[in-house]
C-alpha positions as CSV (number, residue, x, y, z in Angstrom):
1,M,-2.1,-14.0,15.1
2,T,-4.1,-16.1,17.5
3,A,-5.2,-13.8,20.5
4,P,-4.1,-15.7,23.6
5,A,-6.6,-17.6,25.5
6,P,-7.8,-16.4,28.9
7,A,-5.9,-17.8,31.8
8,A,-7.5,-21.0,33.6
9,G,-10.2,-19.8,36.2
10,S,-10.5,-16.2,34.6
11,T,-13.5,-15.0,33.7
12,P,-13.9,-13.5,29.9
13,A,-14.5,-9.6,29.9
14,A,-18.1,-8.8,29.3
15,A,-19.2,-7.1,26.1
16,P,-19.3,-3.3,26.8
17,I,-23.0,-2.3,27.4
18,S,-24.3,0.4,24.9
19,A,-27.2,2.8,25.3
20,A,-30.2,1.5,23.8
21,P,-31.2,3.4,20.5
22,P,-33.8,6.2,21.1
23,T,-37.1,5.2,19.9
24,G,-39.7,7.4,17.9
25,P,-39.1,10.7,16.6
26,S,-37.1,13.7,18.4
27,P,-39.0,16.4,19.8
28,T,-37.6,18.5,16.8
29,E,-39.3,16.0,14.4
30,V,-42.6,15.8,16.6
31,M,-42.9,19.6,16.7
32,G,-42.2,19.8,12.7
33,W,-44.8,17.3,12.2
34,L,-47.2,19.3,14.4
35,H,-46.4,22.3,12.0
36,T,-47.6,20.7,9.2
37,A,-51.3,21.1,10.4
38,R,-53.5,22.9,7.7
39,F,-57.4,23.8,7.6
40,L,-59.4,20.7,6.2
41,T,-62.9,21.5,6.5
42,T,-65.5,22.9,8.7
43,A,-69.1,21.7,9.7
44,A,-72.1,23.1,11.7
45,Q,-73.7,19.7,11.8
46,L,-72.1,16.1,12.3
47,H,-73.2,14.6,9.4
48,H,-71.5,17.3,7.4
49,L,-68.4,16.0,8.5
50,P,-66.4,14.0,6.0
51,P,-65.3,10.3,6.8
52,I,-61.8,9.9,8.1
53,D,-59.6,6.9,7.8
54,V,-56.8,8.1,9.9
55,P,-56.5,9.0,13.6
56,E,-58.6,12.0,14.9
57,I,-58.1,13.9,18.0
58,A,-60.7,16.2,19.4
59,F,-60.1,19.5,21.3
60,V,-62.9,20.4,23.7
61,G,-63.5,22.7,26.7
62,R,-65.1,25.5,28.2
63,S,-64.9,28.8,26.5
64,N,-61.9,31.0,27.6
65,A,-60.1,27.5,28.7
66,G,-57.3,28.6,26.0
67,K,-58.4,26.1,23.3
68,S,-57.6,27.9,20.2
69,T,-54.0,29.5,22.0
70,C,-53.3,25.9,22.7
71,I,-53.8,24.3,19.3
72,N,-52.1,27.3,17.8
73,T,-49.0,26.8,20.0
74,L,-48.7,23.1,19.3
75,T,-48.7,24.0,15.7
76,Q,-46.5,27.1,15.9
77,Q,-48.8,29.0,13.7
78,K,-50.6,32.1,15.0
79,Q,-54.1,31.8,13.5
80,L,-54.9,28.3,12.5
81,A,-57.7,27.7,15.3
82,F,-59.7,30.8,15.4
83,A,-60.0,32.7,18.6
84,S,-63.2,34.6,18.5
85,K,-63.4,38.0,20.4
86,K,-66.7,36.9,21.8
87,P,-65.9,33.5,23.4
88,G,-68.5,30.7,22.6
89,R,-69.7,32.3,19.5
90,T,-67.8,30.0,17.0
91,Q,-70.4,27.2,16.5
92,H,-68.8,24.7,14.0
93,I,-66.5,21.8,14.3
94,N,-63.1,22.8,12.4
95,L,-60.9,19.8,11.0
96,F,-57.1,20.2,10.5
97,A,-54.9,17.7,8.5
98,L,-51.5,16.7,9.8
99,G,-49.0,14.9,7.8
100,R,-45.8,15.6,5.7
101,Q,-45.4,15.7,2.0
102,G,-49.0,15.9,1.1
103,T,-50.1,13.0,3.1
104,T,-52.6,13.0,6.1
105,D,-51.9,10.8,8.8
106,A,-53.9,12.6,11.4
107,V,-56.6,15.0,12.0
108,F,-57.6,17.4,14.8
109,A,-61.1,18.3,15.4
110,D,-61.5,21.8,17.2
111,L,-64.9,21.7,19.0
112,P,-66.8,24.7,19.8
113,G,-66.3,26.2,23.4
114,Y,-69.1,25.5,25.6
115,G,-70.4,27.0,29.0
116,Y,-70.4,30.7,27.9
117,A,-73.3,32.7,29.3
118,A,-73.8,35.2,26.6
119,V,-74.9,32.3,23.9
120,A,-78.6,32.0,23.8
121,R,-80.1,28.7,25.6
122,Q,-81.4,27.1,22.6
123,D,-78.0,27.1,21.0
124,K,-76.3,25.8,24.0
125,I,-78.7,23.0,24.0
126,R,-78.3,22.3,20.4
127,W,-74.4,22.2,20.5
128,Q,-74.3,20.1,23.6
129,Q,-76.2,17.6,21.6
130,V,-74.1,17.9,18.5
131,M,-70.9,17.5,20.5
132,A,-72.3,14.5,22.7
133,N,-73.3,12.8,19.5
134,Y,-70.0,13.5,18.0
135,L,-68.0,12.3,21.0
136,V,-70.1,9.1,21.1
137,S,-70.5,8.1,17.7
138,R,-67.5,9.3,15.5
139,E,-65.9,6.3,14.4
140,S,-62.3,7.8,13.4
141,L,-62.3,9.4,17.0
142,T,-59.0,8.2,18.5
143,G,-58.3,10.6,21.5
144,I,-59.9,13.6,23.4
145,V,-57.8,16.6,24.8
146,L,-59.9,18.4,27.6
147,L,-58.8,22.0,28.0
148,C,-59.3,23.2,31.6
149,D,-58.3,26.3,33.4
150,P,-56.5,25.0,36.6
151,R,-57.9,28.0,38.4
152,L,-61.5,26.7,37.9
153,G,-60.8,23.0,38.0
154,L,-63.3,20.6,36.2
155,T,-66.8,22.3,36.1
156,E,-69.8,20.5,36.2
157,L,-70.1,20.9,32.5
158,D,-66.3,19.3,32.0
159,E,-67.6,16.3,34.4
160,A,-70.7,15.9,32.4
161,L,-68.4,15.7,29.1
162,L,-66.4,13.2,30.9
163,E,-69.4,11.1,31.8
164,V,-70.2,11.1,28.2
165,V,-67.1,9.6,26.7
166,R,-66.4,7.4,29.9
167,P,-67.6,4.3,28.1
168,R,-65.5,5.0,25.0
169,V,-62.4,5.6,27.2
170,E,-63.1,2.4,29.1
171,E,-62.9,0.8,25.5
172,G,-59.4,2.1,24.7
173,L,-60.2,5.8,23.6
174,K,-57.3,8.0,24.6
175,F,-58.0,11.1,26.9
176,L,-55.9,13.8,28.2
177,V,-56.8,16.8,30.5
178,L,-54.5,19.8,29.6
179,L,-54.3,22.3,32.5
180,T,-53.8,25.5,30.4
181,K,-52.6,29.0,31.8
182,A,-50.2,26.9,34.3
183,D,-47.9,30.1,34.6
184,K,-50.9,31.6,36.5
185,L,-49.9,29.2,39.3
186,T,-47.3,28.7,42.0
187,R,-45.4,25.3,41.9
188,A,-47.3,24.4,44.9
189,E,-50.5,25.3,43.2
190,Q,-49.5,23.4,40.2
191,S,-48.7,20.1,42.2
192,K,-52.1,20.4,44.1
193,V,-54.3,20.8,41.1
194,L,-52.3,17.9,39.1
195,S,-53.1,15.7,42.1
196,I,-56.5,16.4,42.2
197,T,-57.5,16.6,38.4
198,R,-55.8,13.1,38.1
199,L,-58.3,11.7,40.7
200,Q,-61.2,13.2,38.7
201,A,-60.0,12.3,35.3
202,G,-61.2,8.6,35.6
203,G,-57.8,7.2,34.0
204,G,-57.2,9.8,31.6
205,E,-53.9,11.6,31.6
206,V,-53.3,14.9,33.0
207,K,-50.6,17.4,32.0
208,L,-49.9,21.0,33.1
209,F,-49.4,23.6,29.8
210,S,-48.5,27.1,29.4
211,A,-48.5,28.8,26.0
212,L,-46.7,31.7,27.5
213,K,-43.8,29.8,29.2
214,R,-43.9,26.9,26.7
215,Q,-44.6,24.5,29.4
216,G,-45.8,21.1,28.7
217,V,-45.8,21.9,24.8
218,E,-43.2,19.2,23.8
219,D,-44.9,16.6,26.3
220,A,-48.4,17.2,24.9
221,G,-46.8,17.2,21.4
222,R,-45.2,13.8,21.8
223,L,-48.2,12.3,23.2
224,L,-50.4,13.3,20.2
225,W,-47.7,12.0,17.8
226,D,-47.9,8.7,19.9
227,W,-51.9,8.9,19.6
228,S,-51.5,9.5,15.9
229,H,-49.0,6.9,15.2
230,P,-49.6,3.8,17.4
231,A,-46.9,1.1,17.5
232,A,-47.9,-2.2,15.8
233,T,-48.8,-4.9,17.7
234,P,-47.1,-8.0,17.3
235,A,-49.0,-10.8,15.9
236,E,-49.1,-13.8,18.3
237,P,-46.9,-16.8,17.2
238,T,-48.8,-19.6,15.3
239,P,-48.8,-22.8,17.6
240,D,-46.6,-25.3,16.0
241,P,-48.9,-28.5,15.4
242,A,-46.0,-30.9,15.8
243,Q,-45.7,-29.6,19.6
244,P,-47.8,-31.5,22.2
């Protein structure tokens, strides 16, 4: 039986609009991916690090900024990143591999904390040079997460690090300032420090984070997943020689 034609002058009913399908993995899938993190290797010198052919994301920050706690919270593992009882004593670059079913599709690099007064001056100078060389020359480096205690803000050492990586950020290196221990601030204080840090971050992203309250954990995790799984860039169409 044929459906009746619409009456003359009437407008055909519009097709129902459906919601666009969600893109990318769900928060549960992202957190599941982060949970696959496992120890890969450790190195005391830059030339001891193995070559990496997947995205590598470095975590940096002052001692006591909560870097180890942040990594352990994101990966849902209590002791993946070692938190020394004497901040600043850890002087190795630790790499962690991520990926399901025995594959590695990203690497996290945990760099030593800096700025702790108890560390000998010569050790500080040596590690500042190692870190600077890593941040400038590491070919697989895709993104940097700078951990910062919002009660202190970006210190002179943090700003010095920003200057080191600025040329690479301008060339496309991903950059995130993660304001840890956000639960220590009121909402008004959080809003203020966000605004200030965004002005100082030189184009990088800034997010609040609290391991205790799990504030910003899924947002930071999704950003790290996006950095590690960049969307394929569509190829530009080939010009048709027959067209003028």
